[in-house]
C-alpha positions as CSV (number, residue, x, y, z in Angstrom):
1,M,36.7,36.6,45.2
2,A,34.0,35.0,44.9
3,R,30.6,36.9,44.6
4,Y,27.9,35.9,47.0
5,A,24.0,37.8,46.1
6,R,21.7,39.8,48.4
7,V,19.2,42.6,47.3
8,I,18.1,44.8,49.9
9,S,14.5,46.7,49.4
10,V,14.8,50.4,49.6
11,L,11.8,52.6,49.6
12,A,9.8,53.6,46.6
13,G,9.8,57.1,47.6
14,S,13.5,55.4,49.1
15,I,15.9,54.4,46.7
16,I,19.0,53.9,49.1
17,A,21.1,55.5,48.3
18,V,35.0,62.5,44.1
19,A,39.9,62.2,41.6
20,G,45.0,64.6,40.1
21,V,45.8,67.6,42.2
22,A,43.9,70.6,41.7
23,E,46.3,73.9,40.8
24,P,46.7,76.3,43.9
25,A,44.2,79.1,42.8
26,A,43.5,82.0,44.9
27,W,45.4,81.4,47.5
28,A,44.6,84.7,49.5
29,A,41.0,84.2,49.9
30,N,41.6,80.6,50.9
31,P,41.7,80.0,55.0
32,H,43.3,76.6,53.9
33,A,45.8,78.3,51.7
34,A,49.2,77.8,53.6
35,K,48.0,74.0,54.1
36,Q,47.0,73.1,50.7
37,H,50.3,75.2,49.6
38,A,52.3,72.9,51.0
39,A,50.0,69.4,50.3
40,A,50.1,70.4,46.7
41,T,53.8,71.1,46.7
42,S,55.5,69.3,48.9
43,A,53.2,66.0,49.6
44,Q,51.8,65.4,46.3
45,L,50.9,61.3,46.9
46,P,50.8,59.5,43.8
47,K,47.6,57.2,42.3
48,G,47.5,54.3,43.8
49,T,47.7,50.7,42.1
50,A,44.2,49.2,41.6
51,A,44.1,45.3,43.2
52,A,43.5,42.3,41.4
53,G,39.6,41.0,42.4
54,Q,36.1,41.2,42.6
55,A,34.0,42.7,44.9
56,Q,31.5,40.7,46.7
57,Q,27.5,41.4,45.8
58,G,25.8,42.2,48.8
59,G,26.7,39.9,51.9
60,E,27.1,42.6,54.9
61,T,25.2,42.2,58.6
62,A,23.4,45.6,59.4
63,G,24.7,47.3,62.4
64,E,25.6,51.1,63.6
65,A,25.8,52.6,60.4
66,D,25.3,56.7,59.1
67,V,20.9,57.0,58.7
68,L,19.7,57.9,55.3
69,E,16.5,59.9,53.9
70,T,15.6,59.0,50.5
71,S,12.5,59.4,48.2
72,V,12.1,59.3,44.2
73,T,10.7,61.4,42.2
74,A,8.2,61.2,38.8
75,D,11.0,62.1,37.0
76,G,12.8,58.5,37.8
77,V,15.3,60.7,39.8
78,A,16.7,59.5,43.6
79,H,17.3,61.6,46.2
80,V,19.1,61.1,48.7
81,V,20.4,62.5,52.4
82,S,23.3,60.6,54.1
83,Y,23.8,61.4,57.9
84,T,26.7,60.8,59.8
85,P,26.1,60.5,63.6
86,A,28.0,62.9,66.2
87,A,30.6,61.5,68.5
88,G,28.5,59.5,70.9
89,V,25.5,59.3,68.9
90,T,24.1,56.1,67.8
91,S,22.5,55.8,64.2
92,D,19.4,54.4,66.4
93,Q,19.9,58.2,67.9
94,L,19.9,59.6,65.2
95,L,17.3,58.1,63.3
96,A,15.0,58.9,66.0
97,N,16.1,62.7,66.0
98,L,15.6,62.8,62.2
99,A,11.9,61.3,62.6
100,K,10.9,63.6,65.1
101,A,12.1,66.6,63.4
102,G,9.9,65.4,60.3
103,K,12.0,63.5,58.1
104,K,10.6,61.4,56.1
105,G,11.8,57.5,54.2
106,L,14.7,57.4,56.8
107,S,17.1,53.7,56.9
108,K,20.0,53.1,58.0
109,S,22.6,52.5,55.4
110,G,24.2,48.7,56.8
111,G,21.1,47.1,55.0
112,G,17.2,46.3,55.8
113,T,14.1,47.9,54.8
114,A,13.1,51.2,54.7
115,Q,9.6,52.2,56.2
116,G,7.6,52.0,52.7
117,S,10.1,50.1,51.0
118,S,9.0,48.7,47.5
119,A,11.9,48.9,44.7
120,A,15.2,46.7,45.3
121,C,18.7,48.0,45.3
122,T,21.5,46.2,44.9
123,Y,25.2,47.0,46.5
124,Y,28.8,45.4,46.4
125,T,31.3,45.2,49.8
126,W,35.5,44.3,49.9
127,N,35.4,42.9,53.0
128,T,34.9,45.8,55.0
129,A,34.3,48.5,52.9
130,K,30.6,48.8,50.9
131,T,29.5,50.9,48.3
132,T,26.1,53.1,48.6
133,C,22.7,51.2,47.8
134,P,22.2,51.4,44.7
135,S,26.1,51.3,43.5
136,V,25.7,54.7,42.1
137,H,29.3,56.7,40.4
138,W,30.1,59.1,38.8
139,A,30.0,59.4,34.7
140,N,33.2,59.6,32.4
141,N,32.1,61.6,30.1
142,G,35.0,61.1,28.1
143,Y,37.7,61.0,30.6
144,T,39.7,58.0,31.8
145,R,38.9,58.8,35.1
146,P,35.8,60.7,36.4
147,Q,36.4,63.8,37.0
148,V,35.6,65.4,40.8
149,Y,36.2,68.8,41.8
150,F,35.6,69.3,45.8
151,V,34.8,72.7,45.7
152,D,35.7,73.8,49.6
153,H,33.6,76.7,51.3
154,T,34.6,75.9,54.5
155,G,36.7,77.1,57.4
156,P,40.1,76.3,58.3
157,Q,39.0,73.9,60.9
158,W,37.8,70.9,58.2
159,P,41.3,70.2,56.7
160,V,39.4,69.2,53.1
161,P,42.3,69.5,51.3
162,S,44.0,66.7,52.5
163,A,41.3,64.9,52.4
164,T,41.2,65.5,49.1
165,Y,44.6,64.6,47.9
166,T,44.5,61.1,49.9
167,W,41.1,60.2,48.2
168,N,43.0,61.1,44.4
169,T,45.5,58.4,45.3
170,A,43.0,55.8,44.2
171,A,43.9,54.2,40.7
172,R,40.6,55.4,38.8
173,I,39.2,58.1,39.9
174,D,40.8,61.3,39.9
175,S,39.4,63.8,43.4
176,L,40.9,67.7,43.0
177,Y,40.6,70.3,45.5
178,R,39.1,73.9,44.6
179,W,39.0,77.1,47.0
180,A,35.3,78.7,46.5
181,T,34.7,78.2,42.8
182,C,33.5,75.3,40.1
183,P,35.9,75.3,37.3
184,G,33.4,74.3,35.1
185,I,35.3,72.6,32.4
186,S,33.2,70.3,30.5
187,G,32.4,66.7,31.2
188,T,34.0,67.7,34.5
189,H,31.5,67.2,38.3
190,C,31.6,69.7,41.2
191,V,31.2,68.5,44.7
192,N,30.2,71.4,47.2
193,L,31.8,71.7,50.6
194,Y,29.8,73.8,53.6
195,D,30.1,74.4,57.2
196,A,27.9,76.1,59.5
197,N,26.4,75.4,63.4
198,Y,23.3,73.9,62.3
199,G,22.5,72.9,66.4
200,A,21.7,69.8,68.4
201,T,21.0,67.4,65.2
202,G,22.4,64.2,66.5
203,W,24.7,64.4,63.2
204,A,28.0,65.7,62.5
205,G,28.3,65.9,58.7
206,L,26.0,64.6,55.8
207,T,26.0,64.2,52.1
208,T,23.8,65.1,49.8
209,W,23.0,63.7,46.2
210,S,20.7,62.5,43.9
211,Y,20.7,60.1,41.2
212,Y,19.2,58.5,37.9
213,T,17.4,55.2,38.8
214,G,18.4,53.8,34.9
215,N,21.8,54.1,34.8
216,L,23.0,55.3,38.7
217,N,25.1,58.4,37.5
218,F,24.5,60.8,40.1
219,V,22.9,64.1,38.8
220,D,25.6,67.1,38.3
221,G,24.9,69.8,40.6
222,S,23.0,67.4,43.4
223,V,26.0,66.0,45.9
224,V,26.6,68.7,48.6
225,I,28.4,68.4,52.1
226,K,27.7,70.0,55.0
227,F,29.6,69.7,58.1
228,N,27.6,70.6,61.7
229,D,30.2,73.4,63.5
230,Y,27.6,72.6,66.5
231,Y,29.6,69.9,67.6
232,S,33.7,70.4,68.1
233,Y,36.5,67.8,67.7
234,N,39.9,67.0,67.9
235,S,42.2,67.4,64.7
236,Y,41.5,63.6,64.0
237,G,37.9,64.3,64.2
238,Y,37.5,66.9,61.7
239,L,40.0,65.1,59.3
240,Q,38.2,61.8,60.2
241,D,34.3,63.8,59.6
242,S,36.0,65.7,55.9
243,C,37.4,62.6,54.6
244,H,34.2,60.6,55.7
245,E,31.7,62.4,53.7
246,Q,34.0,62.9,50.5
247,G,34.3,58.9,50.8
248,H,30.1,59.3,50.3
249,A,30.3,61.7,47.3
250,L,32.5,59.0,45.7
251,G,30.2,56.7,45.9
252,L,31.5,54.5,49.0
253,D,28.7,54.2,51.8
254,H,29.8,53.1,55.3
255,N,32.7,50.9,56.0
256,S,32.4,48.5,59.2
257,S,36.3,48.7,60.3
258,T,37.6,51.4,62.8
259,G,40.9,51.8,60.7
260,S,38.6,53.3,58.3
261,C,37.5,57.1,57.8
262,L,34.6,55.9,56.6
263,Y,33.1,54.5,59.8
264,Y,29.7,54.7,60.9
265,A,30.8,57.8,63.9
266,I,33.7,60.1,64.2
267,R,36.0,58.7,67.1
268,N,38.6,61.6,67.3
269,S,41.5,58.8,66.5
270,S,44.1,58.9,64.2
271,A,43.7,55.7,63.2
272,T,40.0,56.7,61.7
273,T,41.3,59.3,59.6
274,V,41.8,57.9,56.0
275,P,40.6,55.4,53.9
276,N,41.8,51.7,54.5
277,S,42.8,49.4,51.3
278,D,39.3,47.8,51.2
279,D,37.9,51.4,50.6
280,F,40.5,51.8,47.7
281,N,40.0,48.6,46.5
282,L,36.1,49.0,46.3
283,L,36.6,52.2,44.8
284,N,39.3,51.2,42.2
285,W,36.1,48.2,41.5
286,V,33.7,50.5,40.8
287,Y,35.3,52.9,38.1
288,S,37.3,49.8,36.7
289,T,33.5,50.2,34.5
290,V,33.5,53.3,32.4
291,H,29.9,54.9,33.3
C-alpha cells in the first residue's frame, strides 16, 4: 500500500489528539459478572493475525466526526477530550453545544485546522480507519505487546466486558478486563470507565487522554472513559459506544464506515457494534513498532 503525506494543523494549545483475557476476579461485586464470566470461560476469542501492509499517512477527507477539545501545557504534555455525538446529533451541533458551554480549543477529528492552531501533527489511515492526530500509542514497557487494563466502574447496561474481549483479538496489543481496581502490575496501563447522567450535552461518550509531545506515548493515569446515561439506546447502541470509546483509548480515531463501532455517531444498529478489519489492521500496524 503506497504512502501519501498530509500534515494537518492543530492548535498550539491544541494538538489533536487498550489488549490477554483478564482474570475473573471479584465476581460478586460486579454487575457485569454473569456476562463477564460467560465471556471469559466460554467465548474467549483468539488473538488475530496482523495483516501484511502499510498504513497511509494522512489522506482522509474531513466530514462528520468526533469533536476534540485540546490544550498543551508548559511541561510539553498535550491534553485531549474526544466527544462522541449522541444519536441524532451532528458533529457541528455538538461542537456548537460545547462552545456555548465554554469549552476551548475545539475541532473536529476528521481533519482540518483548529482555531488558534500553529503546530502540526501527522495521522495514519488504513482504508476507512484512522489514528488519532498525532498518532498516540501505549508504551510497551518491556512487554512484547502493550498491556492495557480496562477498569470497569459502569452499570450493567454498558457491555464493557464484551467490547474489551473483542479488542483483545488485536494481534499486537493486549486489552484486559478488570472490575473496579487497577491491578498495579509494573509496566501495565489502566483505563478507567465510568457512567453517569451528564445531561443533554449532545455527547454520548467521551475519552480523555494526555500524551507526551516528544514520544507520543499516552500518559499513564490520564486515560478515562465516561458514558452519558442521559441518552438511552438499544443493546446495539450501548455496545457500539463501549467499543467506540475503547478504540480511542487504544489510539484510534473515528472510522468512516458504518460497519465499524468507531463510526462517528451512535447508530443503534447491529452492523456497527464491533471494529472492522481496517481498525484491526491499522491498530496492528501502529503497534508493530515498539514504543
